[in-house]
C-alpha positions as CSV (number, residue, x, y, z in Angstrom):
1,M,120.0,93.7,112.0
2,R,119.2,90.2,113.0
3,A,122.1,87.8,113.6
4,L,122.1,84.6,111.6
5,R,123.9,81.7,113.1
6,C,126.5,80.4,110.7
7,G,128.4,77.5,112.2
8,R,129.8,78.8,115.5
9,R,129.8,82.5,114.8
10,L,127.0,84.9,114.4
11,E,126.8,87.1,111.3
12,L,124.6,90.1,110.8
13,A,122.0,89.4,108.1
14,S,122.0,91.6,105.0
15,F,118.9,93.4,103.9
16,E,118.5,91.0,101.1
17,E,118.8,88.0,103.4
18,S,116.3,89.4,105.9
19,L,113.9,90.3,103.1
20,T,114.1,86.8,101.6
21,K,113.5,85.2,105.0
22,L,110.6,87.5,105.6
23,E,109.1,86.5,102.3
24,E,109.5,82.8,103.2
25,I,107.7,83.4,106.5
26,V,104.8,85.2,104.8
27,A,104.5,82.3,102.3
28,Q,104.4,79.8,105.2
29,L,101.8,81.7,107.1
30,E,99.7,82.2,103.9
31,R,99.6,78.4,103.3
32,G,97.7,78.1,106.6
33,D,98.9,74.6,107.4
34,L,100.8,75.5,110.6
35,S,99.7,75.1,114.2
36,L,98.7,78.2,116.1
37,E,101.9,78.0,118.1
38,D,104.1,77.7,115.1
39,S,102.2,80.5,113.3
40,V,102.7,82.8,116.3
41,K,106.4,82.0,116.5
42,L,106.8,82.7,112.7
43,F,104.7,85.9,113.0
44,E,107.0,87.2,115.8
45,E,110.1,86.4,113.8
46,G,108.6,88.2,110.8
47,T,107.9,91.3,112.8
48,H,111.5,91.4,114.0
49,L,112.7,90.9,110.5
50,S,110.4,93.6,109.2
51,A,111.7,96.0,111.8
52,D,115.3,95.2,110.9
53,C,114.6,95.8,107.2
54,R,112.9,99.1,108.0
55,K,115.9,100.2,110.1
56,Q,118.3,99.2,107.4
57,L,116.3,101.2,104.8
58,E,116.2,104.2,107.0
59,E,120.0,104.0,107.6
60,A,120.5,103.7,103.8
61,E,118.2,106.7,103.1
62,G,120.2,108.8,105.6
63,K,123.4,108.0,103.6
64,V,122.0,109.0,100.3
65,E,122.7,112.5,99.3
66,T,121.7,114.5,96.2
67,L,123.7,117.2,94.5
68,V,121.7,120.4,94.0
69,K,122.8,123.0,91.6
70,Q,122.9,126.4,93.2
71,R,122.0,129.7,91.4
72,D,125.7,130.5,91.0
73,G,126.3,127.2,89.2
74,S,128.0,125.5,92.1
75,M,126.8,122.1,93.4
76,K,125.7,121.6,97.0
77,R,125.1,118.3,98.8
78,E,121.8,118.0,100.5
79,P,120.1,115.0,102.3
80,F,117.9,113.0,100.0
81,G,114.2,114.0,100.1
82,Q,114.6,117.6,101.2
């Protein structure tokens, strides 16, 4: 997760904060009114945010479990997607 500077301390950005910032960056880049240097800086920041979001989604997916009913009627936990 990316750290956001908040006053003197650093806080880890939530998925929602990272996604919102990423959407803002995309909108700025799509406008096309930035210098090449600023565009490259924003693009780099966007790629970092995208990677952070992907990592957070993968971690969340790893935590999600499904309950599967066995033949004997009992329930068994299994990782999501298997």
